[in-house]
ChimeraX commands (.cxc) that place a marker at each C-alpha (Angstrom):
marker #1 position -6.32,-24.03,-104.39 radius 0.5
marker #1 position -8.95,-25.97,-106.26 radius 0.5
marker #1 position -11.58,-24.32,-108.54 radius 0.5
marker #1 position -14.46,-24.55,-106.03 radius 0.5
marker #1 position -12.43,-22.87,-103.28 radius 0.5
marker #1 position -11.31,-20.17,-105.67 radius 0.5
marker #1 position -14.84,-19.52,-106.80 radius 0.5
marker #1 position -16.22,-19.32,-103.29 radius 0.5
marker #1 position -13.36,-17.03,-102.26 radius 0.5
marker #1 position -14.04,-14.76,-105.20 radius 0.5
marker #1 position -17.78,-14.58,-104.50 radius 0.5
marker #1 position -17.28,-13.87,-100.77 radius 0.5
marker #1 position -14.56,-11.33,-101.47 radius 0.5
marker #1 position -16.72,-9.55,-104.05 radius 0.5
marker #1 position -19.66,-9.41,-101.64 radius 0.5
marker #1 position -17.47,-7.97,-98.85 radius 0.5
marker #1 position -16.03,-5.27,-101.14 radius 0.5
marker #1 position -19.47,-4.31,-102.47 radius 0.5
marker #1 position -20.81,-4.16,-98.88 radius 0.5
marker #1 position -18.10,-1.78,-97.78 radius 0.5
marker #1 position -18.35,0.38,-100.92 radius 0.5
marker #1 position -22.13,0.68,-100.48 radius 0.5
marker #1 position -21.76,1.60,-96.84 radius 0.5
marker #1 position -19.18,4.26,-97.68 radius 0.5
marker #1 position -21.44,5.76,-100.41 radius 0.5
marker #1 position -24.43,5.84,-98.10 radius 0.5
marker #1 position -22.42,7.46,-95.30 radius 0.5
marker #1 position -21.15,10.20,-97.66 radius 0.5
marker #1 position -24.40,10.93,-99.50 radius 0.5
marker #1 position -27.42,10.21,-97.27 radius 0.5
marker #1 position -28.54,11.95,-94.04 radius 0.5
marker #1 position -29.73,9.79,-91.19 radius 0.5
marker #1 position -33.12,8.23,-92.08 radius 0.5
marker #1 position -33.00,9.62,-95.60 radius 0.5
marker #1 position -34.36,7.14,-98.13 radius 0.5
marker #1 position -33.61,6.71,-101.86 radius 0.5
marker #1 position -35.76,4.51,-104.12 radius 0.5
marker #1 position -33.60,1.95,-105.90 radius 0.5
marker #1 position -36.50,0.04,-107.49 radius 0.5
marker #1 position -39.58,2.25,-107.32 radius 0.5
marker #1 position -42.31,1.00,-104.91 radius 0.5
marker #1 position -40.21,-2.11,-104.16 radius 0.5
marker #1 position -36.73,-1.42,-102.79 radius 0.5
marker #1 position -35.54,1.71,-101.03 radius 0.5
marker #1 position -32.10,2.32,-99.55 radius 0.5
marker #1 position -32.44,4.06,-96.15 radius 0.5
marker #1 position -29.63,5.22,-93.88 radius 0.5
marker #1 position -30.00,3.98,-90.31 radius 0.5
marker #1 position -27.57,3.20,-87.52 radius 0.5
marker #1 position -27.67,-0.23,-85.86 radius 0.5
marker #1 position -26.27,-0.01,-82.37 radius 0.5
marker #1 position -26.48,-3.80,-81.86 radius 0.5
marker #1 position -25.03,-6.76,-83.63 radius 0.5
marker #1 position -26.72,-8.33,-86.67 radius 0.5
marker #1 position -30.35,-7.24,-87.01 radius 0.5
marker #1 position -30.25,-5.27,-83.71 radius 0.5
marker #1 position -29.43,-8.22,-81.53 radius 0.5
marker #1 position -27.80,-7.01,-78.29 radius 0.5
marker #1 position -28.81,-3.38,-78.97 radius 0.5
marker #1 position -29.78,-3.03,-75.29 radius 0.5
marker #1 position -26.49,-4.55,-74.01 radius 0.5
marker #1 position -24.00,-2.25,-72.31 radius 0.5
marker #1 position -21.60,-0.43,-74.62 radius 0.5
marker #1 position -18.55,-2.16,-73.15 radius 0.5
marker #1 position -20.10,-5.48,-74.11 radius 0.5
marker #1 position -20.67,-4.54,-77.75 radius 0.5
marker #1 position -17.22,-3.03,-78.40 radius 0.5
marker #1 position -14.68,-5.28,-80.10 radius 0.5
marker link #1:1,2 radius 0.2
marker link #1:2,3 radius 0.2
marker link #1:3,4 radius 0.2
marker link #1:4,5 radius 0.2
marker link #1:5,6 radius 0.2
marker link #1:6,7 radius 0.2
marker link #1:7,8 radius 0.2
marker link #1:8,9 radius 0.2
marker link #1:9,10 radius 0.2
marker link #1:10,11 radius 0.2
marker link #1:11,12 radius 0.2
marker link #1:12,13 radius 0.2
marker link #1:13,14 radius 0.2
marker link #1:14,15 radius 0.2
marker link #1:15,16 radius 0.2
marker link #1:16,17 radius 0.2
marker link #1:17,18 radius 0.2
marker link #1:18,19 radius 0.2
marker link #1:19,20 radius 0.2
marker link #1:20,21 radius 0.2
marker link #1:21,22 radius 0.2
marker link #1:22,23 radius 0.2
marker link #1:23,24 radius 0.2
marker link #1:24,25 radius 0.2
marker link #1:25,26 radius 0.2
marker link #1:26,27 radius 0.2
marker link #1:27,28 radius 0.2
marker link #1:28,29 radius 0.2
marker link #1:29,30 radius 0.2
marker link #1:30,31 radius 0.2
marker link #1:31,32 radius 0.2
marker link #1:32,33 radius 0.2
marker link #1:33,34 radius 0.2
marker link #1:34,35 radius 0.2
marker link #1:35,36 radius 0.2
marker link #1:36,37 radius 0.2
marker link #1:37,38 radius 0.2
marker link #1:38,39 radius 0.2
marker link #1:39,40 radius 0.2
marker link #1:40,41 radius 0.2
marker link #1:41,42 radius 0.2
marker link #1:42,43 radius 0.2
marker link #1:43,44 radius 0.2
marker link #1:44,45 radius 0.2
marker link #1:45,46 radius 0.2
marker link #1:46,47 radius 0.2
marker link #1:47,48 radius 0.2
marker link #1:48,49 radius 0.2
marker link #1:49,50 radius 0.2
marker link #1:50,51 radius 0.2
marker link #1:51,52 radius 0.2
marker link #1:52,53 radius 0.2
marker link #1:53,54 radius 0.2
marker link #1:54,55 radius 0.2
marker link #1:55,56 radius 0.2
marker link #1:56,57 radius 0.2
marker link #1:57,58 radius 0.2
marker link #1:58,59 radius 0.2
marker link #1:59,60 radius 0.2
marker link #1:60,61 radius 0.2
marker link #1:61,62 radius 0.2
marker link #1:62,63 radius 0.2
marker link #1:63,64 radius 0.2
marker link #1:64,65 radius 0.2
marker link #1:65,66 radius 0.2
marker link #1:66,67 radius 0.2
marker link #1:67,68 radius 0.2
view
């Protein structure tokens, strides 16, 4: 594996792990629609549930269509 592939793999892997850890922490600590300021007046972390695909795409599709 060359250096570029290794670097990209490391970055992607790190992002995926951080994404999953963040989701687990939010699920354990925040109630639905509860918001926590991360950077005051700029960035708030809010727990919501997305029933669709990315950014709510297909949210109105039948459940059987959205299940893997």
